[in-house]
Chimera marker file (.cmm) of the C-alpha trace (Angstrom):
<marker_set name="trace">
<marker id="1" x="11.532" y="-89.598" z="-65.088" r="1" g="1" b="0" radius="0.5"/>
<marker id="2" x="11.018" y="-92.295" z="-67.665" r="1" g="1" b="0" radius="0.5"/>
<marker id="3" x="12.881" y="-95.569" z="-67.259" r="1" g="1" b="0" radius="0.5"/>
<marker id="4" x="13.232" y="-98.653" z="-69.408" r="1" g="1" b="0" radius="0.5"/>
<marker id="5" x="11.733" y="-100.742" z="-66.636" r="1" g="1" b="0" radius="0.5"/>
<marker id="6" x="8.668" y="-98.528" z="-66.295" r="1" g="1" b="0" radius="0.5"/>
<marker id="7" x="8.146" y="-98.125" z="-70.028" r="1" g="1" b="0" radius="0.5"/>
<marker id="8" x="8.441" y="-101.871" z="-70.616" r="1" g="1" b="0" radius="0.5"/>
<marker id="9" x="5.855" y="-102.464" z="-67.885" r="1" g="1" b="0" radius="0.5"/>
<marker id="10" x="3.490" y="-99.928" z="-69.438" r="1" g="1" b="0" radius="0.5"/>
<marker id="11" x="3.858" y="-101.513" z="-72.870" r="1" g="1" b="0" radius="0.5"/>
<marker id="12" x="3.314" y="-105.017" z="-71.493" r="1" g="1" b="0" radius="0.5"/>
<marker id="13" x="0.092" y="-103.931" z="-69.783" r="1" g="1" b="0" radius="0.5"/>
<marker id="14" x="-1.299" y="-102.477" z="-73.003" r="1" g="1" b="0" radius="0.5"/>
<marker id="15" x="-0.192" y="-105.453" z="-75.122" r="1" g="1" b="0" radius="0.5"/>
<marker id="16" x="-1.920" y="-107.791" z="-72.648" r="1" g="1" b="0" radius="0.5"/>
<marker id="17" x="-5.170" y="-105.855" z="-73.136" r="1" g="1" b="0" radius="0.5"/>
<marker id="18" x="-4.691" y="-105.958" z="-76.879" r="1" g="1" b="0" radius="0.5"/>
<marker id="19" x="-4.061" y="-109.718" z="-76.843" r="1" g="1" b="0" radius="0.5"/>
<marker id="20" x="-7.153" y="-110.262" z="-74.722" r="1" g="1" b="0" radius="0.5"/>
<marker id="21" x="-9.278" y="-108.144" z="-77.099" r="1" g="1" b="0" radius="0.5"/>
<marker id="22" x="-8.044" y="-109.847" z="-80.250" r="1" g="1" b="0" radius="0.5"/>
<marker id="23" x="-10.026" y="-112.689" z="-81.759" r="1" g="1" b="0" radius="0.5"/>
<marker id="24" x="-7.297" y="-113.614" z="-84.245" r="1" g="1" b="0" radius="0.5"/>
<marker id="25" x="-5.273" y="-116.615" z="-82.994" r="1" g="1" b="0" radius="0.5"/>
<marker id="26" x="-2.216" y="-115.669" z="-85.074" r="1" g="1" b="0" radius="0.5"/>
<marker id="27" x="-2.180" y="-112.150" z="-83.652" r="1" g="1" b="0" radius="0.5"/>
<marker id="28" x="-2.657" y="-113.502" z="-80.153" r="1" g="1" b="0" radius="0.5"/>
<marker id="29" x="0.306" y="-115.833" z="-80.679" r="1" g="1" b="0" radius="0.5"/>
<marker id="30" x="2.526" y="-113.013" z="-81.978" r="1" g="1" b="0" radius="0.5"/>
<marker id="31" x="1.525" y="-110.785" z="-79.088" r="1" g="1" b="0" radius="0.5"/>
<marker id="32" x="2.259" y="-113.556" z="-76.596" r="1" g="1" b="0" radius="0.5"/>
<marker id="33" x="5.717" y="-114.049" z="-78.119" r="1" g="1" b="0" radius="0.5"/>
<marker id="34" x="6.587" y="-110.369" z="-77.857" r="1" g="1" b="0" radius="0.5"/>
<marker id="35" x="5.234" y="-110.295" z="-74.292" r="1" g="1" b="0" radius="0.5"/>
<marker id="36" x="7.609" y="-113.121" z="-73.329" r="1" g="1" b="0" radius="0.5"/>
<marker id="37" x="10.523" y="-111.297" z="-74.957" r="1" g="1" b="0" radius="0.5"/>
<marker id="38" x="9.643" y="-108.032" z="-73.237" r="1" g="1" b="0" radius="0.5"/>
<marker id="39" x="9.491" y="-109.832" z="-69.898" r="1" g="1" b="0" radius="0.5"/>
<marker id="40" x="12.991" y="-111.255" z="-70.447" r="1" g="1" b="0" radius="0.5"/>
<marker id="41" x="14.251" y="-107.796" z="-71.352" r="1" g="1" b="0" radius="0.5"/>
<marker id="42" x="12.525" y="-106.296" z="-68.302" r="1" g="1" b="0" radius="0.5"/>
<marker id="43" x="14.313" y="-108.786" z="-66.048" r="1" g="1" b="0" radius="0.5"/>
<marker id="44" x="17.648" y="-107.951" z="-67.655" r="1" g="1" b="0" radius="0.5"/>
<marker id="45" x="17.055" y="-104.217" z="-67.279" r="1" g="1" b="0" radius="0.5"/>
<marker id="46" x="16.581" y="-104.832" z="-63.550" r="1" g="1" b="0" radius="0.5"/>
<marker id="47" x="19.795" y="-106.909" z="-63.309" r="1" g="1" b="0" radius="0.5"/>
<marker id="48" x="22.064" y="-104.495" z="-65.141" r="1" g="1" b="0" radius="0.5"/>
<marker id="49" x="23.269" y="-101.057" z="-64.183" r="1" g="1" b="0" radius="0.5"/>
<marker id="50" x="22.478" y="-98.984" z="-67.252" r="1" g="1" b="0" radius="0.5"/>
<marker id="51" x="23.610" y="-95.515" z="-68.264" r="1" g="1" b="0" radius="0.5"/>
<marker id="52" x="20.476" y="-93.560" z="-69.115" r="1" g="1" b="0" radius="0.5"/>
<marker id="53" x="22.529" y="-90.957" z="-70.979" r="1" g="1" b="0" radius="0.5"/>
<marker id="54" x="23.572" y="-93.205" z="-73.854" r="1" g="1" b="0" radius="0.5"/>
<marker id="55" x="21.989" y="-92.778" z="-77.287" r="1" g="1" b="0" radius="0.5"/>
<marker id="56" x="20.870" y="-96.439" z="-77.261" r="1" g="1" b="0" radius="0.5"/>
<marker id="57" x="19.049" y="-95.962" z="-73.962" r="1" g="1" b="0" radius="0.5"/>
<marker id="58" x="17.297" y="-92.838" z="-75.216" r="1" g="1" b="0" radius="0.5"/>
<marker id="59" x="16.356" y="-94.592" z="-78.467" r="1" g="1" b="0" radius="0.5"/>
<marker id="60" x="14.924" y="-97.512" z="-76.482" r="1" g="1" b="0" radius="0.5"/>
<marker id="61" x="12.814" y="-95.149" z="-74.350" r="1" g="1" b="0" radius="0.5"/>
<marker id="62" x="11.484" y="-93.415" z="-77.444" r="1" g="1" b="0" radius="0.5"/>
<marker id="63" x="10.744" y="-96.700" z="-79.180" r="1" g="1" b="0" radius="0.5"/>
<marker id="64" x="8.898" y="-98.052" z="-76.146" r="1" g="1" b="0" radius="0.5"/>
<marker id="65" x="6.829" y="-94.875" z="-75.978" r="1" g="1" b="0" radius="0.5"/>
<marker id="66" x="5.941" y="-95.105" z="-79.668" r="1" g="1" b="0" radius="0.5"/>
<marker id="67" x="5.016" y="-98.773" z="-79.290" r="1" g="1" b="0" radius="0.5"/>
<marker id="68" x="2.764" y="-97.935" z="-76.350" r="1" g="1" b="0" radius="0.5"/>
<marker id="69" x="0.963" y="-95.234" z="-78.363" r="1" g="1" b="0" radius="0.5"/>
<marker id="70" x="0.516" y="-97.597" z="-81.320" r="1" g="1" b="0" radius="0.5"/>
<marker id="71" x="-0.800" y="-100.388" z="-79.097" r="1" g="1" b="0" radius="0.5"/>
<marker id="72" x="-3.218" y="-98.000" z="-77.398" r="1" g="1" b="0" radius="0.5"/>
<marker id="73" x="-4.630" y="-97.018" z="-80.798" r="1" g="1" b="0" radius="0.5"/>
<marker id="74" x="-4.970" y="-100.694" z="-81.709" r="1" g="1" b="0" radius="0.5"/>
<marker id="75" x="-7.170" y="-101.335" z="-78.677" r="1" g="1" b="0" radius="0.5"/>
<marker id="76" x="-9.839" y="-99.059" z="-80.162" r="1" g="1" b="0" radius="0.5"/>
<marker id="77" x="-9.166" y="-100.068" z="-83.780" r="1" g="1" b="0" radius="0.5"/>
<marker id="78" x="-8.453" y="-103.789" z="-83.994" r="1" g="1" b="0" radius="0.5"/>
<marker id="79" x="-7.218" y="-103.326" z="-87.568" r="1" g="1" b="0" radius="0.5"/>
<marker id="80" x="-4.122" y="-101.666" z="-86.131" r="1" g="1" b="0" radius="0.5"/>
<marker id="81" x="-2.961" y="-104.758" z="-84.226" r="1" g="1" b="0" radius="0.5"/>
<marker id="82" x="-0.355" y="-105.565" z="-86.879" r="1" g="1" b="0" radius="0.5"/>
<marker id="83" x="1.059" y="-102.049" z="-86.468" r="1" g="1" b="0" radius="0.5"/>
<marker id="84" x="1.190" y="-102.543" z="-82.709" r="1" g="1" b="0" radius="0.5"/>
<marker id="85" x="3.053" y="-105.837" z="-83.106" r="1" g="1" b="0" radius="0.5"/>
<marker id="86" x="5.613" y="-104.228" z="-85.430" r="1" g="1" b="0" radius="0.5"/>
<marker id="87" x="6.111" y="-101.319" z="-83.046" r="1" g="1" b="0" radius="0.5"/>
<marker id="88" x="6.522" y="-103.668" z="-80.068" r="1" g="1" b="0" radius="0.5"/>
<marker id="89" x="9.133" y="-105.726" z="-81.917" r="1" g="1" b="0" radius="0.5"/>
<marker id="90" x="10.987" y="-102.518" z="-82.816" r="1" g="1" b="0" radius="0.5"/>
<marker id="91" x="10.891" y="-101.462" z="-79.169" r="1" g="1" b="0" radius="0.5"/>
<marker id="92" x="12.176" y="-104.859" z="-78.010" r="1" g="1" b="0" radius="0.5"/>
<marker id="93" x="15.066" y="-104.599" z="-80.461" r="1" g="1" b="0" radius="0.5"/>
<marker id="94" x="15.886" y="-101.129" z="-79.166" r="1" g="1" b="0" radius="0.5"/>
<marker id="95" x="15.901" y="-102.325" z="-75.555" r="1" g="1" b="0" radius="0.5"/>
<marker id="96" x="18.020" y="-105.324" z="-76.519" r="1" g="1" b="0" radius="0.5"/>
<marker id="97" x="20.518" y="-102.930" z="-78.089" r="1" g="1" b="0" radius="0.5"/>
<marker id="98" x="20.986" y="-101.587" z="-74.554" r="1" g="1" b="0" radius="0.5"/>
<marker id="99" x="21.012" y="-104.834" z="-72.542" r="1" g="1" b="0" radius="0.5"/>
<marker id="100" x="22.175" y="-107.331" z="-75.178" r="1" g="1" b="0" radius="0.5"/>
<marker id="101" x="20.460" y="-110.583" z="-74.187" r="1" g="1" b="0" radius="0.5"/>
<marker id="102" x="18.076" y="-111.532" z="-76.988" r="1" g="1" b="0" radius="0.5"/>
<marker id="103" x="19.856" y="-110.936" z="-80.258" r="1" g="1" b="0" radius="0.5"/>
<marker id="104" x="18.486" y="-110.880" z="-83.796" r="1" g="1" b="0" radius="0.5"/>
<marker id="105" x="17.646" y="-114.588" z="-83.912" r="1" g="1" b="0" radius="0.5"/>
<marker id="106" x="14.714" y="-114.395" z="-81.497" r="1" g="1" b="0" radius="0.5"/>
<marker id="107" x="13.395" y="-111.082" z="-82.725" r="1" g="1" b="0" radius="0.5"/>
<link id1="1" id2="2" r="1" g="1" b="0" radius="0.2"/>
<link id1="2" id2="3" r="1" g="1" b="0" radius="0.2"/>
<link id1="3" id2="4" r="1" g="1" b="0" radius="0.2"/>
<link id1="4" id2="5" r="1" g="1" b="0" radius="0.2"/>
<link id1="5" id2="6" r="1" g="1" b="0" radius="0.2"/>
<link id1="6" id2="7" r="1" g="1" b="0" radius="0.2"/>
<link id1="7" id2="8" r="1" g="1" b="0" radius="0.2"/>
<link id1="8" id2="9" r="1" g="1" b="0" radius="0.2"/>
<link id1="9" id2="10" r="1" g="1" b="0" radius="0.2"/>
<link id1="10" id2="11" r="1" g="1" b="0" radius="0.2"/>
<link id1="11" id2="12" r="1" g="1" b="0" radius="0.2"/>
<link id1="12" id2="13" r="1" g="1" b="0" radius="0.2"/>
<link id1="13" id2="14" r="1" g="1" b="0" radius="0.2"/>
<link id1="14" id2="15" r="1" g="1" b="0" radius="0.2"/>
<link id1="15" id2="16" r="1" g="1" b="0" radius="0.2"/>
<link id1="16" id2="17" r="1" g="1" b="0" radius="0.2"/>
<link id1="17" id2="18" r="1" g="1" b="0" radius="0.2"/>
<link id1="18" id2="19" r="1" g="1" b="0" radius="0.2"/>
<link id1="19" id2="20" r="1" g="1" b="0" radius="0.2"/>
<link id1="20" id2="21" r="1" g="1" b="0" radius="0.2"/>
<link id1="21" id2="22" r="1" g="1" b="0" radius="0.2"/>
<link id1="22" id2="23" r="1" g="1" b="0" radius="0.2"/>
<link id1="23" id2="24" r="1" g="1" b="0" radius="0.2"/>
<link id1="24" id2="25" r="1" g="1" b="0" radius="0.2"/>
<link id1="25" id2="26" r="1" g="1" b="0" radius="0.2"/>
<link id1="26" id2="27" r="1" g="1" b="0" radius="0.2"/>
<link id1="27" id2="28" r="1" g="1" b="0" radius="0.2"/>
<link id1="28" id2="29" r="1" g="1" b="0" radius="0.2"/>
<link id1="29" id2="30" r="1" g="1" b="0" radius="0.2"/>
<link id1="30" id2="31" r="1" g="1" b="0" radius="0.2"/>
<link id1="31" id2="32" r="1" g="1" b="0" radius="0.2"/>
<link id1="32" id2="33" r="1" g="1" b="0" radius="0.2"/>
<link id1="33" id2="34" r="1" g="1" b="0" radius="0.2"/>
<link id1="34" id2="35" r="1" g="1" b="0" radius="0.2"/>
<link id1="35" id2="36" r="1" g="1" b="0" radius="0.2"/>
<link id1="36" id2="37" r="1" g="1" b="0" radius="0.2"/>
<link id1="37" id2="38" r="1" g="1" b="0" radius="0.2"/>
<link id1="38" id2="39" r="1" g="1" b="0" radius="0.2"/>
<link id1="39" id2="40" r="1" g="1" b="0" radius="0.2"/>
<link id1="40" id2="41" r="1" g="1" b="0" radius="0.2"/>
<link id1="41" id2="42" r="1" g="1" b="0" radius="0.2"/>
<link id1="42" id2="43" r="1" g="1" b="0" radius="0.2"/>
<link id1="43" id2="44" r="1" g="1" b="0" radius="0.2"/>
<link id1="44" id2="45" r="1" g="1" b="0" radius="0.2"/>
<link id1="45" id2="46" r="1" g="1" b="0" radius="0.2"/>
<link id1="46" id2="47" r="1" g="1" b="0" radius="0.2"/>
<link id1="47" id2="48" r="1" g="1" b="0" radius="0.2"/>
<link id1="48" id2="49" r="1" g="1" b="0" radius="0.2"/>
<link id1="49" id2="50" r="1" g="1" b="0" radius="0.2"/>
<link id1="50" id2="51" r="1" g="1" b="0" radius="0.2"/>
<link id1="51" id2="52" r="1" g="1" b="0" radius="0.2"/>
<link id1="52" id2="53" r="1" g="1" b="0" radius="0.2"/>
<link id1="53" id2="54" r="1" g="1" b="0" radius="0.2"/>
<link id1="54" id2="55" r="1" g="1" b="0" radius="0.2"/>
<link id1="55" id2="56" r="1" g="1" b="0" radius="0.2"/>
<link id1="56" id2="57" r="1" g="1" b="0" radius="0.2"/>
<link id1="57" id2="58" r="1" g="1" b="0" radius="0.2"/>
<link id1="58" id2="59" r="1" g="1" b="0" radius="0.2"/>
<link id1="59" id2="60" r="1" g="1" b="0" radius="0.2"/>
<link id1="60" id2="61" r="1" g="1" b="0" radius="0.2"/>
<link id1="61" id2="62" r="1" g="1" b="0" radius="0.2"/>
<link id1="62" id2="63" r="1" g="1" b="0" radius="0.2"/>
<link id1="63" id2="64" r="1" g="1" b="0" radius="0.2"/>
<link id1="64" id2="65" r="1" g="1" b="0" radius="0.2"/>
<link id1="65" id2="66" r="1" g="1" b="0" radius="0.2"/>
<link id1="66" id2="67" r="1" g="1" b="0" radius="0.2"/>
<link id1="67" id2="68" r="1" g="1" b="0" radius="0.2"/>
<link id1="68" id2="69" r="1" g="1" b="0" radius="0.2"/>
<link id1="69" id2="70" r="1" g="1" b="0" radius="0.2"/>
<link id1="70" id2="71" r="1" g="1" b="0" radius="0.2"/>
<link id1="71" id2="72" r="1" g="1" b="0" radius="0.2"/>
<link id1="72" id2="73" r="1" g="1" b="0" radius="0.2"/>
<link id1="73" id2="74" r="1" g="1" b="0" radius="0.2"/>
<link id1="74" id2="75" r="1" g="1" b="0" radius="0.2"/>
<link id1="75" id2="76" r="1" g="1" b="0" radius="0.2"/>
<link id1="76" id2="77" r="1" g="1" b="0" radius="0.2"/>
<link id1="77" id2="78" r="1" g="1" b="0" radius="0.2"/>
<link id1="78" id2="79" r="1" g="1" b="0" radius="0.2"/>
<link id1="79" id2="80" r="1" g="1" b="0" radius="0.2"/>
<link id1="80" id2="81" r="1" g="1" b="0" radius="0.2"/>
<link id1="81" id2="82" r="1" g="1" b="0" radius="0.2"/>
<link id1="82" id2="83" r="1" g="1" b="0" radius="0.2"/>
<link id1="83" id2="84" r="1" g="1" b="0" radius="0.2"/>
<link id1="84" id2="85" r="1" g="1" b="0" radius="0.2"/>
<link id1="85" id2="86" r="1" g="1" b="0" radius="0.2"/>
<link id1="86" id2="87" r="1" g="1" b="0" radius="0.2"/>
<link id1="87" id2="88" r="1" g="1" b="0" radius="0.2"/>
<link id1="88" id2="89" r="1" g="1" b="0" radius="0.2"/>
<link id1="89" id2="90" r="1" g="1" b="0" radius="0.2"/>
<link id1="90" id2="91" r="1" g="1" b="0" radius="0.2"/>
<link id1="91" id2="92" r="1" g="1" b="0" radius="0.2"/>
<link id1="92" id2="93" r="1" g="1" b="0" radius="0.2"/>
<link id1="93" id2="94" r="1" g="1" b="0" radius="0.2"/>
<link id1="94" id2="95" r="1" g="1" b="0" radius="0.2"/>
<link id1="95" id2="96" r="1" g="1" b="0" radius="0.2"/>
<link id1="96" id2="97" r="1" g="1" b="0" radius="0.2"/>
<link id1="97" id2="98" r="1" g="1" b="0" radius="0.2"/>
<link id1="98" id2="99" r="1" g="1" b="0" radius="0.2"/>
<link id1="99" id2="100" r="1" g="1" b="0" radius="0.2"/>
<link id1="100" id2="101" r="1" g="1" b="0" radius="0.2"/>
<link id1="101" id2="102" r="1" g="1" b="0" radius="0.2"/>
<link id1="102" id2="103" r="1" g="1" b="0" radius="0.2"/>
<link id1="103" id2="104" r="1" g="1" b="0" radius="0.2"/>
<link id1="104" id2="105" r="1" g="1" b="0" radius="0.2"/>
<link id1="105" id2="106" r="1" g="1" b="0" radius="0.2"/>
<link id1="106" id2="107" r="1" g="1" b="0" radius="0.2"/>
</marker_set>
């Protein structure tokens, strides 16, 4: 069974690889920012008791899965890093819609 915690962890692992493979300092900085945000969201997912049957939860799971697929593609095609960053930000927003700790200012 998929969980927000597990999917965030999977995405973080792939984004770390992507950041380490990138030679563009701006992309590395953006990836590091989203990694910090995802870590904060991961901690909040652990703290809260969440209802996995809500539409927001299901949307967050789907968004995390899509971000993971996009980031995986970017590892083999460095030109897709910008797509991976956008997908990761979208996923973070979807998770934040469930846990409500980040808000639109930081994302």
